[in-house]
N, CA, C and O atoms as CSV, one atom per row, in Angstrom:
chain,resi,resn,atom,element,x,y,z
A,1,MET,N,N,-38.568,-15.757,27.429
A,1,MET,CA,C,-38.364,-14.491,26.738
A,1,MET,C,C,-36.866,-14.225,26.628
A,1,MET,O,O,-36.103,-14.557,27.535
A,2,MET,N,N,-36.438,-13.610,25.487
A,2,MET,CA,C,-35.009,-13.504,25.205
A,2,MET,C,C,-34.450,-12.103,25.451
A,2,MET,O,O,-33.371,-11.816,24.933
A,3,TRP,N,N,-35.054,-11.273,26.146
A,3,TRP,CA,C,-34.556,-9.957,26.517
A,3,TRP,C,C,-34.154,-9.097,25.321
A,3,TRP,O,O,-33.258,-8.263,25.445
A,4,GLY,N,N,-34.775,-9.275,24.201
A,4,GLY,CA,C,-34.492,-8.430,23.038
A,4,GLY,C,C,-33.146,-8.707,22.398
A,4,GLY,O,O,-32.519,-7.798,21.854
A,5,TRP,N,N,-32.694,-9.950,22.454
A,5,TRP,CA,C,-31.362,-10.305,21.975
A,5,TRP,C,C,-31.045,-9.850,20.548
A,5,TRP,O,O,-29.971,-9.286,20.341
A,6,PRO,N,N,-31.910,-10.058,19.554
A,6,PRO,CA,C,-31.530,-9.636,18.198
A,6,PRO,C,C,-31.346,-8.128,18.053
A,6,PRO,O,O,-30.632,-7.689,17.151
A,7,MET,N,N,-31.954,-7.340,18.893
A,7,MET,CA,C,-31.903,-5.889,18.748
A,7,MET,C,C,-30.883,-5.225,19.665
A,7,MET,O,O,-30.632,-4.028,19.533
A,8,MET,N,N,-30.302,-5.961,20.572
A,8,MET,CA,C,-29.498,-5.328,21.605
A,8,MET,C,C,-27.996,-5.454,21.377
A,8,MET,O,O,-27.220,-5.059,22.248
A,9,GLY,N,N,-27.567,-5.979,20.261
A,9,GLY,CA,C,-26.133,-6.058,20.017
A,9,GLY,C,C,-25.561,-7.372,20.500
A,9,GLY,O,O,-26.191,-8.418,20.341
A,10,PHE,N,N,-24.392,-7.337,21.081
A,10,PHE,CA,C,-23.632,-8.516,21.476
A,10,PHE,C,C,-24.260,-9.203,22.682
A,10,PHE,O,O,-24.089,-8.753,23.815
A,11,GLY,N,N,-24.979,-10.282,22.445
A,11,GLY,CA,C,-25.521,-11.082,23.531
A,11,GLY,C,C,-26.605,-10.413,24.354
A,11,GLY,O,O,-26.916,-10.891,25.445
A,12,GLY,N,N,-27.178,-9.354,23.888
A,12,GLY,CA,C,-28.256,-8.714,24.624
A,12,GLY,C,C,-27.800,-7.863,25.788
A,12,GLY,O,O,-28.568,-7.657,26.727
A,13,PHE,N,N,-26.591,-7.368,25.760
A,13,PHE,CA,C,-26.077,-6.569,26.862
A,13,PHE,C,C,-26.271,-5.072,26.654
A,13,PHE,O,O,-25.687,-4.273,27.386
A,14,GLY,N,N,-27.056,-4.684,25.700
A,14,GLY,CA,C,-27.366,-3.269,25.496
A,14,GLY,C,C,-26.173,-2.467,25.035
A,14,GLY,O,O,-25.522,-2.824,24.053
A,15,GLY,N,N,-25.876,-1.379,25.738
A,15,GLY,CA,C,-24.797,-0.466,25.370
A,15,GLY,C,C,-23.439,-1.123,25.360
A,15,GLY,O,O,-22.608,-0.817,24.505
A,16,ILE,N,N,-23.198,-2.024,26.298
A,16,ILE,CA,C,-21.910,-2.724,26.356
A,16,ILE,C,C,-21.750,-3.595,25.117
A,16,ILE,O,O,-20.671,-3.658,24.528
A,17,GLY,N,N,-22.828,-4.263,24.727
A,17,GLY,CA,C,-22.779,-5.098,23.532
A,17,GLY,C,C,-22.484,-4.287,22.284
A,17,GLY,O,O,-21.765,-4.749,21.398
A,18,MET,N,N,-23.029,-3.088,22.207
A,18,MET,CA,C,-22.770,-2.233,21.055
A,18,MET,C,C,-21.300,-1.828,21.008
A,18,MET,O,O,-20.715,-1.716,19.931
A,19,ILE,N,N,-20.713,-1.610,22.166
A,19,ILE,CA,C,-19.290,-1.272,22.229
A,19,ILE,C,C,-18.459,-2.448,21.725
A,19,ILE,O,O,-17.523,-2.264,20.947
A,20,PHE,N,N,-18.808,-3.670,22.175
A,20,PHE,CA,C,-18.094,-4.852,21.708
A,20,PHE,C,C,-18.259,-5.033,20.202
A,20,PHE,O,O,-17.308,-5.397,19.509
A,21,ASP,N,N,-19.458,-4.782,19.700
A,21,ASP,CA,C,-19.695,-4.875,18.259
A,21,ASP,C,C,-18.818,-3.890,17.498
A,21,ASP,O,O,-18.239,-4.233,16.467
A,22,PHE,N,N,-18.722,-2.671,18.007
A,22,PHE,CA,C,-17.908,-1.651,17.365
A,22,PHE,C,C,-16.430,-2.042,17.381
A,22,PHE,O,O,-15.742,-1.926,16.367
A,23,ILE,N,N,-15.943,-2.507,18.537
A,23,ILE,CA,C,-14.546,-2.929,18.654
A,23,ILE,C,C,-14.265,-4.080,17.696
A,23,ILE,O,O,-13.222,-4.105,17.041
A,24,PHE,N,N,-15.188,-5.031,17.612
A,24,PHE,CA,C,-15.027,-6.164,16.712
A,24,PHE,C,C,-14.943,-5.689,15.264
A,24,PHE,O,O,-14.104,-6.170,14.503
A,25,PHE,N,N,-15.800,-4.755,14.879
A,25,PHE,CA,C,-15.784,-4.202,13.524
A,25,PHE,C,C,-14.460,-3.501,13.237
A,25,PHE,O,O,-13.881,-3.688,12.167
A,26,VAL,N,N,-13.978,-2.700,14.178
A,26,VAL,CA,C,-12.707,-1.985,13.998
A,26,VAL,C,C,-11.561,-2.981,13.844
A,26,VAL,O,O,-10.676,-2.777,13.014
A,27,LEU,N,N,-11.566,-4.054,14.634
A,27,LEU,CA,C,-10.518,-5.071,14.531
A,27,LEU,C,C,-10.548,-5.761,13.169
A,27,LEU,O,O,-9.495,-6.064,12.607
A,28,ILE,N,N,-11.728,-6.008,12.641
A,28,ILE,CA,C,-11.830,-6.616,11.317
A,28,ILE,C,C,-11.271,-5.678,10.250
A,28,ILE,O,O,-10.549,-6.128,9.360
A,29,VAL,N,N,-11.585,-4.402,10.320
A,29,VAL,CA,C,-11.079,-3.425,9.348
A,29,VAL,C,C,-9.558,-3.324,9.437
A,29,VAL,O,O,-8.875,-3.310,8.413
A,30,ILE,N,N,-9.028,-3.254,10.655
A,30,ILE,CA,C,-7.575,-3.177,10.835
A,30,ILE,C,C,-6.916,-4.441,10.289
A,30,ILE,O,O,-5.881,-4.370,9.626
A,31,GLY,N,N,-7.517,-5.597,10.569
A,31,GLY,CA,C,-6.983,-6.855,10.056
A,31,GLY,C,C,-6.950,-6.882,8.538
A,31,GLY,O,O,-5.983,-7.361,7.946
A,32,ALA,N,N,-8.002,-6.371,7.901
A,32,ALA,CA,C,-8.056,-6.334,6.442
A,32,ALA,C,C,-6.967,-5.418,5.889
A,32,ALA,O,O,-6.322,-5.759,4.898
A,33,ILE,N,N,-6.757,-4.275,6.510
A,33,ILE,CA,C,-5.719,-3.345,6.072
A,33,ILE,C,C,-4.335,-3.968,6.225
A,33,ILE,O,O,-3.501,-3.856,5.328
A,34,LEU,N,N,-4.088,-4.626,7.359
A,34,LEU,CA,C,-2.795,-5.267,7.575
A,34,LEU,C,C,-2.565,-6.399,6.573
A,34,LEU,O,O,-1.440,-6.600,6.115
A,35,LEU,N,N,-3.608,-7.128,6.235
A,35,LEU,CA,C,-3.499,-8.197,5.257
A,35,LEU,C,C,-3.115,-7.633,3.885
A,35,LEU,O,O,-2.260,-8.192,3.198
A,36,ILE,N,N,-3.743,-6.541,3.496
A,36,ILE,CA,C,-3.436,-5.910,2.209
A,36,ILE,C,C,-1.992,-5.417,2.188
A,36,ILE,O,O,-1.281,-5.624,1.205
A,37,VAL,N,N,-1.555,-4.769,3.264
A,37,VAL,CA,C,-0.173,-4.277,3.337
A,37,VAL,C,C,0.804,-5.441,3.258
A,37,VAL,O,O,1.808,-5.359,2.550
A,38,TRP,N,N,0.519,-6.524,3.978
A,38,TRP,CA,C,1.396,-7.697,3.965
A,38,TRP,C,C,1.485,-8.298,2.566
A,38,TRP,O,O,2.570,-8.661,2.111
A,39,LEU,N,N,0.348,-8.403,1.885
A,39,LEU,CA,C,0.345,-8.972,0.539
A,39,LEU,C,C,1.121,-8.101,-0.439
A,39,LEU,O,O,1.841,-8.619,-1.293
A,40,VAL,N,N,0.983,-6.789,-0.324
A,40,VAL,CA,C,1.705,-5.876,-1.222
A,40,VAL,C,C,3.203,-5.991,-0.981
A,40,VAL,O,O,3.985,-6.023,-1.932
A,41,ARG,N,N,3.605,-6.053,0.273
A,41,ARG,CA,C,5.039,-6.177,0.572
A,41,ARG,C,C,5.580,-7.525,0.124
A,41,ARG,O,O,6.717,-7.612,-0.339
A,42,LYS,N,N,4.784,-8.575,0.256
A,42,LYS,CA,C,5.221,-9.918,-0.122
A,42,LYS,C,C,5.452,-10.015,-1.625
A,42,LYS,O,O,6.383,-10.687,-2.070
A,43,THR,N,N,4.615,-9.351,-2.403
A,43,THR,CA,C,4.777,-9.400,-3.858
A,43,THR,C,C,5.915,-8.510,-4.331
A,43,THR,O,O,6.383,-8.664,-5.459
A,44,GLY,N,N,6.368,-7.587,-3.500
A,44,GLY,CA,C,7.488,-6.726,-3.862
A,44,GLY,C,C,7.115,-5.612,-4.809
A,44,GLY,O,O,7.989,-5.031,-5.453
A,45,TYR,N,N,5.835,-5.300,-4.910
A,45,TYR,CA,C,5.393,-4.242,-5.805
A,45,TYR,C,C,5.834,-2.893,-5.262
A,45,TYR,O,O,5.622,-2.584,-4.089
A,46,SER,N,N,6.444,-2.101,-6.117
A,46,SER,CA,C,6.900,-0.776,-5.705
A,46,SER,C,C,6.765,0.186,-6.876
A,46,SER,O,O,7.271,-0.067,-7.969
A,47,VAL,N,N,6.089,1.272,-6.632
A,47,VAL,CA,C,5.929,2.295,-7.664
A,47,VAL,C,C,7.270,2.950,-7.954
A,47,VAL,O,O,7.551,3.292,-9.103
A,48,ALA,N,N,8.103,3.131,-6.936
A,48,ALA,CA,C,9.405,3.777,-7.116
A,48,ALA,C,C,10.298,2.955,-8.039
A,48,ALA,O,O,11.010,3.518,-8.871
A,49,ASP,N,N,10.267,1.631,-7.904
A,49,ASP,CA,C,11.085,0.785,-8.772
A,49,ASP,C,C,10.679,0.944,-10.227
A,49,ASP,O,O,11.540,1.067,-11.099
A,50,LYS,N,N,9.397,0.944,-10.497
A,50,LYS,CA,C,8.920,1.080,-11.869
A,50,LYS,C,C,9.265,2.453,-12.437
A,50,LYS,O,O,9.603,2.574,-13.615
A,51,THR,N,N,9.181,3.489,-11.600
A,51,THR,CA,C,9.487,4.840,-12.046
A,51,THR,C,C,10.963,4.972,-12.385
A,51,THR,O,O,11.312,5.530,-13.425
A,52,SER,N,N,11.839,4.462,-11.513
A,52,SER,CA,C,13.268,4.594,-11.777
A,52,SER,C,C,13.684,3.757,-12.976
A,52,SER,O,O,14.566,4.160,-13.734
A,53,THR,N,N,13.056,2.588,-13.162
A,53,THR,CA,C,13.362,1.766,-14.329
A,53,THR,C,C,12.983,2.499,-15.606
A,53,THR,O,O,13.756,2.524,-16.564
A,54,ARG,N,N,11.815,3.087,-15.625
A,54,ARG,CA,C,11.367,3.828,-16.811
A,54,ARG,C,C,12.265,5.039,-17.059
A,54,ARG,O,O,12.565,5.364,-18.207
A,55,SER,N,N,12.692,5.702,-15.991
A,55,SER,CA,C,13.567,6.865,-16.137
A,55,SER,C,C,14.897,6.466,-16.775
A,55,SER,O,O,15.421,7.181,-17.629
A,56,LEU,N,N,15.434,5.330,-16.360
A,56,LEU,CA,C,16.687,4.855,-16.959
A,56,LEU,C,C,16.501,4.495,-18.429
A,56,LEU,O,O,17.387,4.737,-19.250
A,57,GLU,N,N,15.358,3.921,-18.758
A,57,GLU,CA,C,15.072,3.595,-20.155
A,57,GLU,C,C,15.052,4.863,-21.009
A,57,GLU,O,O,15.627,4.896,-22.097
A,58,ILE,N,N,14.394,5.892,-20.513
A,58,ILE,CA,C,14.324,7.169,-21.250
A,58,ILE,C,C,15.722,7.763,-21.400
A,58,ILE,O,O,16.081,8.274,-22.460
A,59,LEU,N,N,16.511,7.688,-20.315
A,59,LEU,CA,C,17.870,8.221,-20.361
A,59,LEU,C,C,18.699,7.487,-21.405
A,59,LEU,O,O,19.430,8.112,-22.173
A,60,LYS,N,N,18.588,6.162,-21.436
A,60,LYS,CA,C,19.323,5.375,-22.432
A,60,LYS,C,C,18.887,5.725,-23.856
A,60,LYS,O,O,19.716,5.809,-24.762
A,61,GLU,N,N,17.585,5.925,-24.046
A,61,GLU,CA,C,17.074,6.302,-25.366
A,61,GLU,C,C,17.634,7.647,-25.811
A,61,GLU,O,O,18.026,7.819,-26.965
A,62,ARG,N,N,17.665,8.596,-24.882
A,62,ARG,CA,C,18.189,9.926,-25.222
A,62,ARG,C,C,19.667,9.860,-25.559
A,62,ARG,O,O,20.132,10.551,-26.466
A,63,TYR,N,N,20.411,9.025,-24.827
A,63,TYR,CA,C,21.845,8.858,-25.113
A,63,TYR,C,C,22.043,8.187,-26.470
A,63,TYR,O,O,22.931,8.565,-27.234
A,64,ALA,N,N,21.221,7.204,-26.759
A,64,ALA,CA,C,21.322,6.486,-28.043
A,64,ALA,C,C,20.990,7.404,-29.219
A,64,ALA,O,O,21.561,7.256,-30.299
A,65,LYS,N,N,20.077,8.343,-29.018
A,65,LYS,CA,C,19.714,9.279,-30.091
A,65,LYS,C,C,20.762,10.378,-30.282
A,65,LYS,O,O,20.719,11.120,-31.263
A,66,GLY,N,N,21.701,10.476,-29.338
A,66,GLY,CA,C,22.734,11.502,-29.441
A,66,GLY,C,C,22.344,12.812,-28.792
A,66,GLY,O,O,23.020,13.821,-28.990
A,67,GLU,N,N,21.264,12.820,-28.017
A,67,GLU,CA,C,20.828,14.052,-27.347
A,67,GLU,C,C,21.716,14.390,-26.151
A,67,GLU,O,O,21.754,15.540,-25.713
A,68,LEU,N,N,22.436,13.384,-25.616
A,68,LEU,CA,C,23.275,13.589,-24.442
A,68,LEU,C,C,24.703,13.145,-24.744
A,68,LEU,O,O,24.934,12.207,-25.507
A,69,THR,N,N,25.651,13.844,-24.127
A,69,THR,CA,C,27.031,13.378,-24.207
A,69,THR,C,C,27.214,12.255,-23.195
A,69,THR,O,O,26.357,12.020,-22.344
A,70,LYS,N,N,28.345,11.569,-23.303
A,70,LYS,CA,C,28.607,10.479,-22.358
A,70,LYS,C,C,28.694,11.006,-20.931
A,70,LYS,O,O,28.214,10.355,-20.003
A,71,GLU,N,N,29.294,12.167,-20.744
A,71,GLU,CA,C,29.403,12.763,-19.405
A,71,GLU,C,C,28.026,13.083,-18.836
A,71,GLU,O,O,27.743,12.786,-17.675
A,72,GLN,N,N,27.175,13.688,-19.656
A,72,GLN,CA,C,25.820,14.001,-19.201
A,72,GLN,C,C,25.068,12.716,-18.832
A,72,GLN,O,O,24.381,12.648,-17.813
A,73,TYR,N,N,25.217,11.707,-19.688
A,73,TYR,CA,C,24.549,10.429,-19.444
A,73,TYR,C,C,25.008,9.826,-18.113
A,73,TYR,O,O,24.180,9.401,-17.307
A,74,GLU,N,N,26.314,9.788,-17.883
A,74,GLU,CA,C,26.843,9.202,-16.648
A,74,GLU,C,C,26.389,9.985,-15.416
A,74,GLU,O,O,26.037,9.387,-14.399
A,75,ASN,N,N,26.395,11.312,-15.500
A,75,ASN,CA,C,25.959,12.143,-14.367
A,75,ASN,C,C,24.480,11.910,-14.049
A,75,ASN,O,O,24.104,11.757,-12.887
A,76,MET,N,N,23.660,11.887,-15.078
A,76,MET,CA,C,22.220,11.673,-14.860
A,76,MET,C,C,21.947,10.264,-14.347
A,76,MET,O,O,21.064,10.057,-13.514
A,77,LYS,N,N,22.702,9.309,-14.845
A,77,LYS,CA,C,22.529,7.927,-14.390
A,77,LYS,C,C,22.859,7.804,-12.911
A,77,LYS,O,O,22.158,7.113,-12.172
A,78,LYS,N,N,23.935,8.477,-12.472
A,78,LYS,CA,C,24.297,8.468,-11.043
A,78,LYS,C,C,23.185,9.059,-10.173
A,78,LYS,O,O,22.907,8.568,-9.079
A,79,GLU,N,N,22.560,10.112,-10.677
A,79,GLU,CA,C,21.460,10.753,-9.923
A,79,GLU,C,C,20.238,9.849,-9.815
A,79,GLU,O,O,19.537,9.860,-8.803
A,80,LEU,N,N,19.987,9.069,-10.861
A,80,LEU,CA,C,18.799,8.214,-10.862
A,80,LEU,C,C,18.992,6.924,-10.058
A,80,LEU,O,O,18.032,6.378,-9.515
A,81,MET,N,N,20.214,6.449,-9.988
A,81,MET,CA,C,20.461,5.204,-9.275
A,81,MET,C,C,20.477,5.456,-7.771
A,81,MET,O,O,21.075,6.427,-7.306
A,82,PRO,N,N,19.818,4.578,-7.009
A,82,PRO,CA,C,19.777,4.782,-5.544
A,82,PRO,C,C,21.101,4.479,-4.878
A,82,PRO,O,O,21.221,4.603,-3.659
């Protein structure tokens, strides 16, 4: 007889096995989150970079259309650049 192994969690240890199962599940979730963070950092994806690039494009367009003076353009460009 197998002491209810399929129903008792980790190795048939009852409550202790359920705790180990829970810890194992939490470790898998944490590992998945860390993997996603690592992959995002490795690819260099940044929302801030895309936003500042687009902002500079808009600023250049406004300057080209004559909506801004050179002084205004330079001041705004300084504010946008990190």
